[in-house]
Wavefront OBJ file of the C-alpha trace (Angstrom):
o trace
v 18.699 -17.151 12.896
v 15.142 -16.001 12.320
v 12.890 -16.090 15.382
v 9.268 -15.051 15.801
v 7.988 -15.222 19.370
v 4.303 -14.630 20.071
v 2.865 -13.620 23.419
v -0.342 -12.220 24.883
v -2.714 -15.119 24.469
v -4.941 -16.405 27.231
v -8.460 -17.087 28.433
v -10.982 -14.273 27.989
v -14.749 -14.018 28.281
v -16.907 -13.315 25.228
v -16.879 -9.605 24.488
v -13.438 -9.196 26.001
v -10.166 -8.031 24.486
v -6.622 -9.281 24.072
v -3.498 -7.884 22.465
v -1.117 -10.331 20.838
v 2.518 -9.440 20.243
v 5.136 -11.008 18.011
v 8.797 -10.203 18.643
v 10.934 -10.639 15.533
v 14.668 -11.362 15.489
v 17.278 -12.379 12.970
v 16.075 -10.491 9.903
v 15.379 -6.950 8.773
v 11.824 -6.735 10.068
v 10.967 -3.475 8.321
v 11.518 -5.004 4.875
v 8.847 -7.687 5.086
v 5.114 -7.891 5.157
v 3.725 -9.783 8.132
v 0.612 -11.791 8.836
v -1.390 -13.294 11.668
v -2.913 -16.722 11.116
v -4.991 -18.888 13.412
v -5.850 -22.557 13.657
v -8.764 -23.933 15.626
v -8.926 -27.615 16.633
v -9.846 -29.787 13.684
v -9.734 -26.878 11.241
v -7.294 -25.612 8.663
v -5.017 -22.698 9.438
v -6.566 -19.444 8.189
v -5.236 -15.994 7.453
v -6.592 -13.483 9.954
v -4.812 -10.255 9.035
v -1.893 -8.963 7.016
v 0.163 -5.785 6.997
v 2.643 -4.361 4.521
v 6.283 -3.738 5.383
v 5.643 -0.049 6.000
v 2.372 -0.612 7.792
v 0.444 1.450 5.281
v -1.664 -1.407 3.959
v -3.676 -3.888 5.982
v -6.220 -6.567 5.204
v -8.501 -8.744 7.308
v -10.560 -11.900 7.314
v -14.174 -10.817 6.885
v -15.262 -12.296 10.207
v -12.781 -10.141 12.189
v -13.194 -6.841 10.346
v -14.089 -4.071 12.755
v -12.978 -6.151 15.762
v -9.277 -6.872 15.126
v -6.505 -4.432 14.276
v -3.081 -5.435 13.008
v -0.174 -3.034 13.523
v 3.585 -3.015 13.645
v 6.458 -1.157 15.286
v 9.382 -1.250 12.885
v 11.637 0.572 15.340
v 11.294 -2.278 17.818
v 10.721 -5.210 15.437
v 7.264 -6.056 16.775
v 3.975 -7.073 15.254
v 0.675 -6.704 17.087
v -2.900 -7.919 16.850
v -5.415 -6.020 18.934
v -8.532 -8.145 19.333
v -11.765 -6.801 20.766
v -15.346 -8.032 21.111
v -13.963 -11.555 21.104
v -16.283 -14.438 20.306
v -16.055 -18.148 21.136
v -15.391 -18.839 17.445
v -12.171 -16.810 17.736
v -10.738 -19.580 19.920
v -7.589 -20.863 18.219
v -3.819 -20.913 18.285
v -2.624 -17.657 16.737
v 0.604 -17.563 14.741
v 2.626 -14.713 13.339
v 4.200 -15.219 9.945
v 6.912 -13.300 8.136
v 6.677 -13.100 4.352
v 10.136 -14.544 3.993
v 8.760 -17.902 5.060
v 8.995 -18.146 8.848
v 6.406 -18.970 11.504
v 6.229 -18.348 15.205
v 5.397 -21.102 17.678
v 1.886 -19.815 18.308
v -0.077 -18.510 21.276
v -3.389 -19.949 22.483
v -6.455 -17.725 22.607
v -9.518 -19.174 24.323
v -12.800 -17.268 24.424
v -15.184 -18.831 26.883
v -17.464 -17.938 29.751
l 1 2 3 4 5 6 7 8 9 10 11 12 13 14 15 16 17 18 19 20 21 22 23 24 25 26 27 28 29 30 31 32 33 34 35 36 37 38 39 40 41 42 43 44 45 46 47 48 49 50 51 52 53 54 55 56 57 58 59 60 61 62 63 64 65 66 67 68 69 70 71 72 73 74 75 76 77 78 79 80 81 82 83 84 85 86 87 88 89 90 91 92 93 94 95 96 97 98 99 100 101 102 103 104 105 106 107 108 109 110 111 112 113
C-alpha cells in the first residue's frame, strides 16, 4: 500500500525558513520522480518543485527559484523541500506527489507576522 506522509509545516514569520519532509512507503521510491505541490485557499493546486528519480534533475516554479530547494534521500525513502526567505504568498497546504500517481495528505505552511 503506497503511503506518502508529509511533515514539517507550521507557522513562520516572513523571511523565515522551514523544511518539509515526505516519508514514502509501499513502492520503490528510488525509481520514481517526485514533486511538491501547494494549494492556497481559493486557488488551484500548483507545482512548486520536481526532482528526478536519481535526484540529478530538479525544476522549480519561478516564484520560488533561489528560495526553495527540493532534494531526496533514496536510501531512506524521503523527499524534502527546504524553504527559505518565506513570504506570505507562500502560505498554502503543501503536498508531495509520486509520479506513479499518489498524493500525500498535505502539511499546512502559514507565513505571517
